[in-house]
C-alpha atoms as a printed R data frame, in Angstrom:
    type eleno elety resid chain resno       x      y       z
1   ATOM     1    CA   MET     A     1  -3.160 16.191 -31.808
2   ATOM     2    CA   ASP     A     2  -3.534 12.450 -30.069
3   ATOM     3    CA   TYR     A     3   0.278 11.898 -31.343
4   ATOM     4    CA   LEU     A     4   1.275 15.058 -29.434
5   ATOM     5    CA   LEU     A     5  -0.766 13.993 -26.069
6   ATOM     6    CA   ARG     A     6   0.863 10.558 -26.517
7   ATOM     7    CA   LEU     A     7   4.302 12.008 -26.300
8   ATOM     8    CA   LEU     A     8   3.652 14.187 -23.496
9   ATOM     9    CA   ASN     A     9   1.929 11.638 -21.739
10  ATOM    10    CA   ILE     A    10  -1.337 14.278 -21.295
11  ATOM    11    CA   ARG     A    11  -4.801 12.832 -21.233
12  ATOM    12    CA   ARG     A    12  -7.521 14.430 -23.660
13  ATOM    13    CA   SER     A    13  -9.683 15.645 -20.554
14  ATOM    14    CA   GLU     A    14  -6.861 17.319 -19.275
15  ATOM    15    CA   ALA     A    15  -4.996 18.899 -22.240
16  ATOM    16    CA   LEU     A    16  -6.696 22.529 -22.023
17  ATOM    17    CA   LEU     A    17  -5.888 22.885 -18.483
18  ATOM    18    CA   VAL     A    18  -2.283 21.640 -18.984
19  ATOM    19    CA   LEU     A    19  -1.946 24.353 -22.076
20  ATOM    20    CA   TYR     A    20  -3.293 26.954 -19.687
21  ATOM    21    CA   ALA     A    21  -0.940 26.419 -17.133
22  ATOM    22    CA   THR     A    22   1.904 25.837 -19.075
23  ATOM    23    CA   THR     A    23   0.930 29.191 -20.968
24  ATOM    24    CA   PHE     A    24   0.634 30.834 -17.454
25  ATOM    25    CA   PHE     A    25   4.657 29.586 -16.615
26  ATOM    26    CA   PHE     A    26   5.774 30.691 -19.707
27  ATOM    27    CA   CYS     A    27   4.785 34.210 -19.075
28  ATOM    28    CA   ILE     A    28   6.058 34.116 -15.355
29  ATOM    29    CA   LEU     A    29   9.632 32.624 -16.557
30  ATOM    30    CA   ALA     A    30   9.628 35.420 -19.598
31  ATOM    31    CA   ALA     A    31   8.852 38.390 -17.490
32  ATOM    32    CA   LEU     A    32  11.727 37.023 -14.501
33  ATOM    33    CA   MET     A    33  14.280 36.477 -17.006
34  ATOM    34    CA   LEU     A    34  13.746 39.718 -19.734
35  ATOM    35    CA   LEU     A    35  14.860 41.156 -16.325
36  ATOM    36    CA   ARG     A    36  17.162 39.028 -14.371
37  ATOM    37    CA   PRO     A    37  20.357 39.445 -16.548
38  ATOM    38    CA   ALA     A    38  20.005 43.662 -15.734
39  ATOM    39    CA   ARG     A    39  19.399 42.691 -12.108
40  ATOM    40    CA   ASP     A    40  22.120 40.737 -11.716
41  ATOM    41    CA   ALA     A    41  24.621 43.205 -13.720
42  ATOM    42    CA   LEU     A    42  23.370 45.987 -11.557
43  ATOM    43    CA   GLY     A    43  23.806 44.202  -8.002
44  ATOM    44    CA   MET     A    44  27.540 43.510  -8.840
45  ATOM    45    CA   GLN     A    45  27.995 47.821  -9.291
46  ATOM    46    CA   ARG     A    46  29.373 47.853  -5.458
47  ATOM    47    CA   GLY     A    47  31.620 45.171  -6.019
48  ATOM    48    CA   ILE     A    48  30.926 41.189  -5.459
49  ATOM    49    CA   ASP     A    49  30.958 41.322  -1.147
50  ATOM    50    CA   SER     A    50  28.045 43.382  -1.199
51  ATOM    51    CA   VAL     A    51  25.520 41.370  -3.129
52  ATOM    52    CA   ARG     A    52  26.150 39.060   0.001
53  ATOM    53    CA   TRP     A    53  24.759 42.104   2.127
54  ATOM    54    CA   LEU     A    54  21.783 42.339  -0.439
55  ATOM    55    CA   TRP     A    55  20.949 38.698  -0.115
56  ATOM    56    CA   VAL     A    56  20.647 39.575   3.608
57  ATOM    57    CA   LEU     A    57  18.315 42.031   2.991
58  ATOM    58    CA   THR     A    58  16.204 40.141   0.707
59  ATOM    59    CA   SER     A    59  15.768 37.331   3.556
60  ATOM    60    CA   ILE     A    60  14.893 40.116   6.061
61  ATOM    61    CA   VAL     A    61  12.250 41.547   3.319
62  ATOM    62    CA   THR     A    62  11.162 38.033   2.748
63  ATOM    63    CA   LEU     A    63  10.389 37.204   6.298
64  ATOM    64    CA   ALA     A    64   8.301 40.199   6.383
65  ATOM    65    CA   VAL     A    65   6.083 40.153   3.834
66  ATOM    66    CA   ASN     A    66   5.215 36.036   4.597
67  ATOM    67    CA   PRO     A    67   2.690 36.933   7.124
68  ATOM    68    CA   LEU     A    68   1.390 39.166   4.773
69  ATOM    69    CA   PHE     A    69   1.339 36.757   1.972
70  ATOM    70    CA   GLY     A    70  -0.163 34.236   4.878
71  ATOM    71    CA   TRP     A    71  -3.004 37.351   6.169
72  ATOM    72    CA   LEU     A    72  -4.306 36.846   2.433
73  ATOM    73    CA   VAL     A    73  -4.192 33.161   2.035
74  ATOM    74    CA   ALA     A    74  -5.935 32.912   5.165
75  ATOM    75    CA   ARG     A    75  -8.924 35.249   4.094
76  ATOM    76    CA   TYR     A    76  -9.434 35.099   0.221
77  ATOM    77    CA   ARG     A    77 -10.269 32.791  -2.474
78  ATOM    78    CA   ARG     A    78  -6.764 31.609  -3.928
79  ATOM    79    CA   ILE     A    79  -7.799 33.655  -7.376
80  ATOM    80    CA   ASN     A    80  -8.075 36.870  -5.247
81  ATOM    81    CA   PHE     A    81  -4.914 36.370  -3.958
82  ATOM    82    CA   LEU     A    82  -3.157 35.137  -6.873
83  ATOM    83    CA   ILE     A    83  -4.317 38.233  -8.463
84  ATOM    84    CA   ALA     A    84  -3.483 40.369  -5.809
85  ATOM    85    CA   ALA     A    85   0.211 39.492  -5.559
86  ATOM    86    CA   TYR     A    86   1.075 39.588  -9.365
87  ATOM    87    CA   SER     A    87  -0.764 42.960  -9.849
88  ATOM    88    CA   PHE     A    88   1.609 44.391  -6.776
89  ATOM    89    CA   PHE     A    89   4.624 42.942  -8.654
90  ATOM    90    CA   ALA     A    90   3.302 44.593 -12.038
91  ATOM    91    CA   LEU     A    91   2.874 47.699  -9.608
92  ATOM    92    CA   GLY     A    92   6.139 47.606  -8.652
93  ATOM    93    CA   LEU     A    93   7.655 47.303 -11.932
94  ATOM    94    CA   LEU     A    94   5.425 50.399 -13.181
95  ATOM    95    CA   ALA     A    95   7.026 52.468 -10.173
96  ATOM    96    CA   PHE     A    96  10.702 51.138 -11.225
97  ATOM    97    CA   TYR     A    97  10.128 52.308 -14.905
98  ATOM    98    CA   LEU     A    98   8.287 55.667 -14.030
99  ATOM    99    CA   LEU     A    99  11.527 56.215 -11.905
100 ATOM   100    CA   LEU     A   100  13.844 55.159 -15.430
101 ATOM   101    CA   THR     A   101  11.812 57.704 -17.655
102 ATOM   102    CA   LEU     A   102  10.975 60.348 -15.336
103 ATOM   103    CA   ALA     A   103  13.474 60.687 -13.084
104 ATOM   104    CA   PRO     A   104  16.695 59.262 -14.891
105 ATOM   105    CA   THR     A   105  18.996 61.072 -12.969
106 ATOM   106    CA   ALA     A   106  18.106 59.757  -9.760
107 ATOM   107    CA   VAL     A   107  18.701 56.278 -11.089
108 ATOM   108    CA   GLY     A   108  22.510 55.067  -9.284
109 ATOM   109    CA   GLU     A   109  23.913 52.764  -7.171
110 ATOM   110    CA   ARG     A   110  21.479 52.927  -4.418
111 ATOM   111    CA   SER     A   111  18.650 52.542  -6.877
112 ATOM   112    CA   GLY     A   112  19.745 49.296  -8.504
113 ATOM   113    CA   GLN     A   113  20.327 47.835  -5.091
114 ATOM   114    CA   VAL     A   114  16.711 48.229  -4.421
115 ATOM   115    CA   PHE     A   115  15.837 46.653  -7.444
116 ATOM   116    CA   TYR     A   116  18.146 44.061  -6.727
117 ATOM   117    CA   VAL     A   117  15.897 43.457  -3.683
118 ATOM   118    CA   TRP     A   118  12.715 44.032  -5.046
119 ATOM   119    CA   PHE     A   119  13.231 41.420  -8.150
120 ATOM   120    CA   SER     A   120  14.549 38.937  -5.868
121 ATOM   121    CA   VAL     A   121  11.469 38.382  -3.548
122 ATOM   122    CA   PHE     A   122   9.231 38.989  -6.648
123 ATOM   123    CA   ASN     A   123  11.502 36.255  -8.253
124 ATOM   124    CA   PHE     A   124  10.394 33.784  -5.348
125 ATOM   125    CA   PHE     A   125   7.229 34.904  -4.774
126 ATOM   126    CA   ALA     A   126   6.192 35.002  -8.455
127 ATOM   127    CA   THR     A   127   7.237 30.834  -9.435
128 ATOM   128    CA   MET     A   128   6.033 29.822  -5.683
129 ATOM   129    CA   LEU     A   129   2.387 30.788  -6.495
130 ATOM   130    CA   PHE     A   130   2.635 29.328  -9.659
131 ATOM   131    CA   TRP     A   131   3.875 25.518  -8.476
132 ATOM   132    CA   ALA     A   132   1.279 26.401  -5.204
133 ATOM   133    CA   LEU     A   133  -1.753 26.148  -7.474
134 ATOM   134    CA   MET     A   134  -0.248 23.535  -9.351
135 ATOM   135    CA   ALA     A   135  -0.190 21.101  -6.324
136 ATOM   136    CA   ASP     A   136  -3.924 22.716  -5.551
137 ATOM   137    CA   CYS     A   137  -5.084 21.069  -9.034
138 ATOM   138    CA   PHE     A   138  -3.220 18.153  -9.597
139 ATOM   139    CA   SER     A   139  -3.054 14.636  -7.493
140 ATOM   140    CA   LEU     A   140   0.081 13.134  -6.655
141 ATOM   141    CA   LEU     A   141  -0.520 10.394  -9.545
142 ATOM   142    CA   ASP     A   142  -1.515 13.178 -12.335
143 ATOM   143    CA   SER     A   143   1.672 15.484 -11.588
144 ATOM   144    CA   ARG     A   144   4.124 12.958 -12.078
145 ATOM   145    CA   ARG     A   145   2.403 13.147 -15.650
146 ATOM   146    CA   VAL     A   146   1.999 16.764 -16.354
147 ATOM   147    CA   PHE     A   147   4.462 18.549 -14.243
148 ATOM   148    CA   PRO     A   148   7.706 17.948 -16.307
149 ATOM   149    CA   VAL     A   149   5.505 19.478 -19.051
150 ATOM   150    CA   MET     A   150   4.485 22.258 -17.264
151 ATOM   151    CA   ALA     A   151   8.014 22.927 -15.996
152 ATOM   152    CA   ALA     A   152   9.333 22.954 -20.639
153 ATOM   153    CA   GLY     A   153   6.363 25.501 -20.548
154 ATOM   154    CA   GLY     A   154   8.855 27.969 -17.864
155 ATOM   155    CA   THR     A   155  11.619 26.402 -19.714
156 ATOM   156    CA   LEU     A   156  10.598 28.411 -23.107
157 ATOM   157    CA   GLY     A   157   9.786 31.363 -21.040
158 ATOM   158    CA   ALA     A   158  13.401 31.397 -19.421
159 ATOM   159    CA   ILE     A   159  14.526 31.283 -23.041
160 ATOM   160    CA   ALA     A   160  12.548 33.975 -24.395
161 ATOM   161    CA   GLY     A   161  12.945 36.527 -22.230
162 ATOM   162    CA   PRO     A   162  16.759 36.702 -22.352
163 ATOM   163    CA   ALA     A   163  16.200 36.354 -26.022
164 ATOM   164    CA   MET     A   164  14.042 39.701 -25.681
165 ATOM   165    CA   THR     A   165  16.578 41.204 -24.026
166 ATOM   166    CA   ALA     A   166  19.274 40.792 -26.168
167 ATOM   167    CA   LEU     A   167  17.088 41.666 -29.086
168 ATOM   168    CA   LEU     A   168  15.442 44.757 -27.511
169 ATOM   169    CA   VAL     A   169  17.633 46.235 -24.935
170 ATOM   170    CA   GLU     A   170  19.513 48.312 -27.607
171 ATOM   171    CA   ARG     A   171  16.477 49.481 -29.833
172 ATOM   172    CA   LEU     A   172  14.259 50.386 -27.020
173 ATOM   173    CA   GLY     A   173  16.062 51.011 -24.006
174 ATOM   174    CA   THR     A   174  15.787 48.989 -20.376
175 ATOM   175    CA   PRO     A   175  12.797 51.114 -19.173
176 ATOM   176    CA   ALA     A   176  10.797 49.200 -22.211
177 ATOM   177    CA   LEU     A   177  11.804 46.004 -20.767
178 ATOM   178    CA   LEU     A   178  10.370 46.543 -17.312
179 ATOM   179    CA   LEU     A   179   6.836 47.600 -19.821
180 ATOM   180    CA   ILE     A   180   7.050 43.897 -21.487
181 ATOM   181    CA   ALA     A   181   7.382 42.176 -17.972
182 ATOM   182    CA   ILE     A   182   4.333 43.815 -16.939
183 ATOM   183    CA   CYS     A   183   2.260 42.790 -19.815
184 ATOM   184    CA   PHE     A   184   3.719 39.160 -19.132
185 ATOM   185    CA   LEU     A   185   2.609 39.094 -15.492
186 ATOM   186    CA   LEU     A   186  -1.024 40.569 -16.803
187 ATOM   187    CA   LEU     A   187  -1.195 37.887 -19.028
188 ATOM   188    CA   ALA     A   188  -0.177 35.528 -16.888
189 ATOM   189    CA   SER     A   189  -2.795 36.535 -14.509
190 ATOM   190    CA   VAL     A   190  -5.608 36.328 -17.038
191 ATOM   191    CA   PHE     A   191  -4.651 32.162 -16.989
192 ATOM   192    CA   ALA     A   192  -4.872 32.128 -13.456
193 ATOM   193    CA   TRP     A   193  -8.152 32.855 -12.946
194 ATOM   194    CA   LEU     A   194  -8.828 30.631 -15.880
195 ATOM   195    CA   ILE     A   195  -7.100 27.683 -14.126
196 ATOM   196    CA   ALA     A   196  -8.848 28.554 -10.684
197 ATOM   197    CA   HIS     A   197 -12.008 28.521 -12.282
198 ATOM   198    CA   ARG     A   198 -11.602 25.312 -14.364
199 ATOM   199    CA   ALA     A   199  -9.812 23.118 -11.370
200 ATOM   200    CA   PRO     A   200 -11.213 23.163  -7.933
201 ATOM   201    CA   PRO     A   201  -8.852 22.233  -5.418
202 ATOM   202    CA   VAL     A   202  -8.375 18.522  -5.300
203 ATOM   203    CA   GLY     A   203 -10.945 16.603  -3.242
204 ATOM   204    CA   THR     A   204 -13.132 19.239  -3.156
205 ATOM   205    CA   ALA     A   205 -16.164 20.262  -5.180
206 ATOM   206    CA   ILE     A   206 -16.108 24.212  -4.516
207 ATOM   207    CA   GLU     A   207 -13.274 26.763  -3.582
208 ATOM   208    CA   GLN     A   208 -13.381 27.776  -0.391
209 ATOM   209    CA   PRO     A   209 -10.990 30.460   1.800
210 ATOM   210    CA   ILE     A   210  -7.899 28.211   3.629
211 ATOM   211    CA   GLY     A   211  -8.601 30.356   6.470
212 ATOM   212    CA   GLY     A   212  -6.096 30.030  10.044
213 ATOM   213    CA   SER     A   213  -3.213 32.267  10.883
214 ATOM   214    CA   ALA     A   214  -1.232 34.584   8.895
215 ATOM   215    CA   TYR     A   215   1.697 32.657  10.894
216 ATOM   216    CA   GLU     A   216   0.567 29.675  10.502
217 ATOM   217    CA   GLY     A   217   3.349 28.662   7.631
218 ATOM   218    CA   ILE     A   218   6.291 28.839  10.074
219 ATOM   219    CA   ARG     A   219   4.447 26.583  12.761
220 ATOM   220    CA   ALA     A   220   3.632 24.144  10.357
221 ATOM   221    CA   VAL     A   221   7.264 24.101   9.146
222 ATOM   222    CA   LEU     A   222   8.377 23.528  13.014
223 ATOM   223    CA   ARG     A   223   6.074 20.594  13.827
224 ATOM   224    CA   SER     A   224   6.148 18.919  10.565
225 ATOM   225    CA   PRO     A   225   9.172 16.374  10.149
226 ATOM   226    CA   PHE     A   226   8.161 16.102   6.591
227 ATOM   227    CA   LEU     A   227   7.837 19.852   6.105
228 ATOM   228    CA   LEU     A   228  11.184 20.033   7.927
229 ATOM   229    CA   GLY     A   229  13.148 17.604   5.459
230 ATOM   230    CA   ILE     A   230  11.881 19.771   2.626
231 ATOM   231    CA   ALA     A   231  13.292 22.745   4.200
232 ATOM   232    CA   ALA     A   232  16.635 21.419   5.019
233 ATOM   233    CA   TYR     A   233  16.296 19.746   1.499
234 ATOM   234    CA   VAL     A   234  15.728 23.466  -0.226
235 ATOM   235    CA   MET     A   235  18.266 24.923   1.705
236 ATOM   236    CA   ILE     A   236  20.799 22.899   0.769
237 ATOM   237    CA   LEU     A   237  19.703 23.173  -2.460
238 ATOM   238    CA   SER     A   238  19.925 26.899  -1.993
239 ATOM   239    CA   VAL     A   239  23.644 26.752  -0.933
240 ATOM   240    CA   MET     A   240  24.682 24.703  -3.844
241 ATOM   241    CA   VAL     A   241  23.300 27.529  -6.110
242 ATOM   242    CA   THR     A   242  24.661 30.036  -4.374
243 ATOM   243    CA   PHE     A   243  28.428 28.203  -4.426
244 ATOM   244    CA   LEU     A   244  28.142 28.201  -8.315
245 ATOM   245    CA   TYR     A   245  26.575 31.852  -8.398
246 ATOM   246    CA   PHE     A   246  29.370 32.963  -7.052
247 ATOM   247    CA   ALA     A   247  31.909 31.250  -9.194
248 ATOM   248    CA   ARG     A   248  30.112 32.971 -11.867
249 ATOM   249    CA   LEU     A   249  30.080 36.496 -10.390
250 ATOM   250    CA   ASP     A   250  34.185 35.543 -10.108
251 ATOM   251    CA   MET     A   251  34.452 34.872 -13.202
252 ATOM   252    CA   VAL     A   252  32.831 37.389 -14.956
253 ATOM   253    CA   ALA     A   253  34.044 40.106 -13.064
254 ATOM   254    CA   ALA     A   254  37.521 38.366 -13.947
255 ATOM   255    CA   LEU     A   255  36.589 39.324 -18.069
256 ATOM   256    CA   GLY     A   256  35.730 43.017 -17.911
257 ATOM   257    CA   GLU     A   257  34.015 45.924 -16.151
258 ATOM   258    CA   GLY     A   258  30.762 47.354 -17.466
259 ATOM   259    CA   VAL     A   259  26.906 46.699 -16.358
260 ATOM   260    CA   ASP     A   260  26.205 46.163 -20.438
261 ATOM   261    CA   LEU     A   261  29.118 43.725 -21.098
262 ATOM   262    CA   ARG     A   262  28.720 41.297 -17.890
263 ATOM   263    CA   ALA     A   263  24.622 42.013 -18.777
264 ATOM   264    CA   ALA     A   264  25.387 40.624 -22.142
265 ATOM   265    CA   ILE     A   265  27.195 37.494 -20.754
266 ATOM   266    CA   PHE     A   266  24.930 36.652 -18.288
267 ATOM   267    CA   ALA     A   267  22.329 36.614 -20.700
268 ATOM   268    CA   ARG     A   268  24.509 33.975 -22.846
269 ATOM   269    CA   MET     A   269  25.363 31.493 -19.945
270 ATOM   270    CA   ASP     A   270  21.501 31.860 -18.932
271 ATOM   271    CA   MET     A   271  20.581 31.078 -22.954
272 ATOM   272    CA   ALA     A   272  22.634 28.150 -22.765
273 ATOM   273    CA   THR     A   273  21.184 26.670 -19.614
274 ATOM   274    CA   GLN     A   274  17.906 26.858 -20.603
275 ATOM   275    CA   ILE     A   275  18.446 25.116 -24.324
276 ATOM   276    CA   ALA     A   276  20.231 22.303 -22.145
277 ATOM   277    CA   THR     A   277  16.825 22.433 -19.581
278 ATOM   278    CA   LEU     A   278  14.213 22.211 -23.013
279 ATOM   279    CA   VAL     A   279  16.037 19.449 -24.372
280 ATOM   280    CA   LEU     A   280  16.265 17.102 -21.243
281 ATOM   281    CA   GLN     A   281  12.414 18.162 -20.343
282 ATOM   282    CA   LEU     A   282  11.331 17.153 -23.757
283 ATOM   283    CA   ALA     A   283  13.226 13.971 -23.997
284 ATOM   284    CA   ILE     A   284  13.246 12.357 -20.830
285 ATOM   285    CA   THR     A   285  11.827 13.705 -17.910
286 ATOM   286    CA   GLY     A   286   8.111 12.907 -17.473
287 ATOM   287    CA   ARG     A   287   8.968  9.105 -18.415
288 ATOM   288    CA   LEU     A   288  12.310  9.330 -15.808
289 ATOM   289    CA   VAL     A   289   9.921 10.459 -12.722
290 ATOM   290    CA   GLU     A   290   7.485  7.870 -13.372
291 ATOM   291    CA   ARG     A   291  10.180  5.030 -14.136
292 ATOM   292    CA   ILE     A   292  12.767  6.167 -11.074
293 ATOM   293    CA   GLY     A   293  10.582  7.283  -8.772
294 ATOM   294    CA   VAL     A   294  10.358 10.433  -6.622
295 ATOM   295    CA   SER     A   295  12.898  9.438  -4.276
296 ATOM   296    CA   TRP     A   296  16.079  8.988  -7.177
297 ATOM   297    CA   SER     A   297  14.737 12.160  -8.542
298 ATOM   298    CA   LEU     A   298  15.278 14.192  -5.822
299 ATOM   299    CA   ALA     A   299  18.742 12.790  -5.293
300 ATOM   300    CA   LEU     A   300  20.016 13.040  -9.213
301 ATOM   301    CA   LEU     A   301  20.343 16.797  -8.727
302 ATOM   302    CA   PRO     A   302  22.856 16.457  -5.470
303 ATOM   303    CA   LEU     A   303  24.672 13.456  -7.147
304 ATOM   304    CA   THR     A   304  25.722 15.982 -10.110
305 ATOM   305    CA   ALA     A   305  26.439 18.565  -7.948
306 ATOM   306    CA   ALA     A   306  29.124 16.191  -6.105
307 ATOM   307    CA   LEU     A   307  30.521 15.141  -9.699
308 ATOM   308    CA   GLY     A   308  30.508 18.509 -11.005
309 ATOM   309    CA   PHE     A   309  32.087 20.854  -7.954
310 ATOM   310    CA   ILE     A   310  34.957 17.644  -8.529
311 ATOM   311    CA   GLY     A   311  35.185 18.559 -12.076
312 ATOM   312    CA   LEU     A   312  35.616 22.383 -11.340
313 ATOM   313    CA   ALA     A   313  38.004 21.790  -8.484
314 ATOM   314    CA   ILE     A   314  40.441 20.360 -11.067
315 ATOM   315    CA   VAL     A   315  39.962 22.570 -14.114
316 ATOM   316    CA   THR     A   316  38.499 26.110 -13.222
317 ATOM   317    CA   SER     A   317  37.706 27.744 -15.868
318 ATOM   318    CA   ILE     A   318  34.881 29.757 -17.246
319 ATOM   319    CA   VAL     A   319  33.883 27.193 -20.147
320 ATOM   320    CA   VAL     A   320  33.653 24.004 -17.587
321 ATOM   321    CA   LEU     A   321  31.764 26.056 -15.098
322 ATOM   322    CA   VAL     A   322  29.386 26.541 -18.373
323 ATOM   323    CA   ILE     A   323  29.207 23.227 -18.694
324 ATOM   324    CA   VAL     A   324  28.500 22.546 -14.787
325 ATOM   325    CA   GLU     A   325  25.973 25.177 -14.634
326 ATOM   326    CA   SER     A   326  24.209 23.936 -17.719
327 ATOM   327    CA   LEU     A   327  23.907 20.635 -16.675
328 ATOM   328    CA   PHE     A   328  23.124 21.226 -12.699
329 ATOM   329    CA   LYS     A   329  20.471 23.342 -13.683
330 ATOM   330    CA   ALA     A   330  18.714 21.887 -16.593
331 ATOM   331    CA   ILE     A   331  18.311 18.806 -14.325
332 ATOM   332    CA   GLN     A   332  17.702 20.949 -11.348
333 ATOM   333    CA   ARG     A   333  14.441 22.850 -13.429
334 ATOM   334    CA   ALA     A   334  13.820 19.420 -15.691
335 ATOM   335    CA   VAL     A   335  13.881 17.127 -13.038
336 ATOM   336    CA   GLN     A   336  13.963 18.263  -9.320
337 ATOM   337    CA   ARG     A   337  12.213 21.154  -9.243
338 ATOM   338    CA   PRO     A   338   8.512 18.851 -11.010
339 ATOM   339    CA   THR     A   339   9.586 16.611  -8.752
340 ATOM   340    CA   ARG     A   340  10.178 18.610  -5.597
341 ATOM   341    CA   GLU     A   341   7.001 20.129  -6.302
342 ATOM   342    CA   MET     A   342   4.807 16.735  -6.090
343 ATOM   343    CA   LEU     A   343   5.752 16.395  -2.669
344 ATOM   344    CA   PHE     A   344   3.653 19.543  -1.923
345 ATOM   345    CA   THR     A   345   0.753 16.673  -3.553
346 ATOM   346    CA   VAL     A   346   0.166 15.210  -0.191
347 ATOM   347    CA   LEU     A   347  -0.273 18.053   2.102
348 ATOM   348    CA   SER     A   348  -3.557 19.955   3.344
349 ATOM   349    CA   ARG     A   349  -4.544 23.030   1.620
350 ATOM   350    CA   GLU     A   350  -2.987 25.201   3.852
351 ATOM   351    CA   ASP     A   351   0.344 23.492   3.864
352 ATOM   352    CA   LYS     A   352   0.557 23.857   0.426
353 ATOM   353    CA   TYR     A   353   0.146 27.865   0.773
354 ATOM   354    CA   LYS     A   354   1.501 28.952   3.649
355 ATOM   355    CA   ALA     A   355   3.924 26.375   4.504
356 ATOM   356    CA   LYS     A   356   5.238 26.356   0.702
357 ATOM   357    CA   ALA     A   357   5.546 30.395   0.981
358 ATOM   358    CA   VAL     A   358   8.012 30.091   4.089
359 ATOM   359    CA   ILE     A   359  10.128 27.307   2.485
360 ATOM   360    CA   ASP     A   360  10.252 28.469  -0.892
361 ATOM   361    CA   THR     A   361  10.961 32.624   0.017
362 ATOM   362    CA   PHE     A   362  12.748 32.408   3.377
363 ATOM   363    CA   VAL     A   363  14.024 29.207   3.875
364 ATOM   364    CA   TYR     A   364  15.294 29.708   0.412
365 ATOM   365    CA   ARG     A   365  16.588 32.869   1.217
366 ATOM   366    CA   VAL     A   366  18.465 31.967   4.464
367 ATOM   367    CA   GLY     A   367  20.374 29.127   2.748
368 ATOM   368    CA   ASP     A   368  21.353 32.083  -0.203
369 ATOM   369    CA   VAL     A   369  23.091 34.016   2.999
370 ATOM   370    CA   ALA     A   370  24.277 31.084   4.300
371 ATOM   371    CA   GLY     A   371  25.879 29.609   1.295
372 ATOM   372    CA   ALA     A   372  27.125 33.338   0.155
373 ATOM   373    CA   PHE     A   373  29.222 34.169   3.453
374 ATOM   374    CA   THR     A   374  30.702 30.360   3.381
375 ATOM   375    CA   GLU     A   375  31.758 30.798  -0.232
376 ATOM   376    CA   GLY     A   376  32.909 33.906   0.759
377 ATOM   377    CA   ALA     A   377  35.459 32.785   3.861
378 ATOM   378    CA   LEU     A   378  36.529 29.816   1.915
379 ATOM   379    CA   SER     A   379  37.969 31.867  -0.808
380 ATOM   380    CA   LYS     A   380  39.643 33.623   1.421
381 ATOM   381    CA   LEU     A   381  41.817 30.647   2.109
382 ATOM   382    CA   GLY     A   382  43.793 31.013  -1.310
383 ATOM   383    CA   MET     A   383  43.036 27.075  -2.137
384 ATOM   384    CA   GLY     A   384  40.548 28.365  -5.042
385 ATOM   385    CA   PHE     A   385  37.988 26.375  -6.052
386 ATOM   386    CA   ALA     A   386  39.105 23.310  -4.466
387 ATOM   387    CA   ALA     A   387  38.061 25.174  -1.342
388 ATOM   388    CA   VAL     A   388  34.541 25.250  -1.838
389 ATOM   389    CA   ALA     A   389  34.134 22.190  -3.508
390 ATOM   390    CA   SER     A   390  35.864 20.608  -0.290
391 ATOM   391    CA   ALA     A   391  32.550 21.707   1.854
392 ATOM   392    CA   ALA     A   392  29.699 21.094  -1.444
393 ATOM   393    CA   VAL     A   393  30.873 17.342  -1.948
394 ATOM   394    CA   PRO     A   394  30.230 16.005   1.511
395 ATOM   395    CA   LEU     A   395  27.004 18.383   1.560
396 ATOM   396    CA   ALA     A   396  25.663 16.871  -1.399
397 ATOM   397    CA   ILE     A   397  25.956 13.477  -0.239
398 ATOM   398    CA   VAL     A   398  23.707 14.249   2.707
399 ATOM   399    CA   TRP     A   399  21.591 16.057   0.072
400 ATOM   400    CA   ALA     A   400  20.949 13.027  -1.654
401 ATOM   401    CA   ALA     A   401  20.214 11.385   1.416
402 ATOM   402    CA   LEU     A   402  17.789 13.357   2.253
403 ATOM   403    CA   GLY     A   403  16.266 13.523  -1.134
404 ATOM   404    CA   ILE     A   404  15.628  9.750  -1.034
405 ATOM   405    CA   TRP     A   405  14.065  9.945   2.572
406 ATOM   406    CA   LEU     A   406  11.511 12.709   1.625
407 ATOM   407    CA   GLY     A   407  10.118 10.083  -1.338
408 ATOM   408    CA   ARG     A   408   9.965  7.467   0.995
409 ATOM   409    CA   ALA     A   409   8.539  9.771   3.275
410 ATOM   410    CA   GLN     A   410   6.038 11.050   0.495
411 ATOM   411    CA   HIS     A   411   5.080  6.983  -0.219
412 ATOM   412    CA   LEU     A   412   4.121  6.314   3.048
413 ATOM   413    CA   ALA     A   413   1.769  9.324   3.582
414 ATOM   414    CA   THR     A   414   0.193  8.409  -0.244
415 ATOM   415    CA   GLN     A   415  -0.724  5.043   1.117
416 ATOM   416    CA   GLN     A   416  -1.792  6.127   4.217
417 ATOM   417    CA   ARG     A   417  -4.383  8.618   2.888
418 ATOM   418    CA   ASN     A   418  -5.577  5.842   0.371
């Protein structure tokens, strides 16, 4: 036990809390990745161009949901709005389950699009809530050690999800997968309750409702250079992820038609990505952030993206895409995501939940839309992936510079607080 704690760079006094958090994130990612291959396959039924408009609709829905979330955060203790949010998503899955089982003839392209939008909103809020709670429970110094371990728990869940989909979908059918995802969400709520009761917010002895306005998150982002920098960083990240996502859709669409075939291909690609992520997380991530610092940890993914897009422009094939996407997402989830979450540890509790919700949901979705339509316009130039790379590489350089600035700004904020 002591050897494992030393290997993971975890203190004995925080081991149980880290175990709760790691299991919590495992449950969230297992639920999400269990259903994501089906979501992607359903979204493609009316063509790739329709996916771009689904992202526009998702951005609108996300913007509409943010004030409601801000209202919950302002008036209730964190455990109450956490449970309320996960219960809402579980009820949504139950509604889709009842539709699939009681009225299967009503399921078609339109209902598939509704599920796509609903799942996309669910995806961002579910992970945002987890990381907001972690930023509320751990200081910046502690987060550098424990956040990579928690991220590894999420990766294990992201591996288990597609594996369960591949193993069970033919035996039990798609509706049963929704019930399994509901069970994971309910279990996640249990661990959220355990964490919230065991770990009070950083710097306080007892938890109180955060208070403030339902729209305070939007105002906070607009008036803070640091939060605007995080928002810009996240938006560029979203654009880059979108470029890779549509490259994946285009290449998979060329391999054949049919929801089942495409879902199986997506599941295999997800599995390769998650395994690469887990290897990176367990091997070097925790020590890497401590060694090279937040700035260069945030710059590592942009530099990887620049090299990856150059490689895809030279050799455009699904094999190269799988390699680039696996490496990109491995660094994103193993290094960049936990490091980005560390930025929020120096902010107020209100910003950790309200401003973070705006950035991680709405701002990210705006980046999705911008990336989707930019990629669509570039693909019509007839230059292949070289056109996308010509836009992605300069943007990645700006992205890297922004990451370095954010790391330094966080360091200054930490010194001022101390």
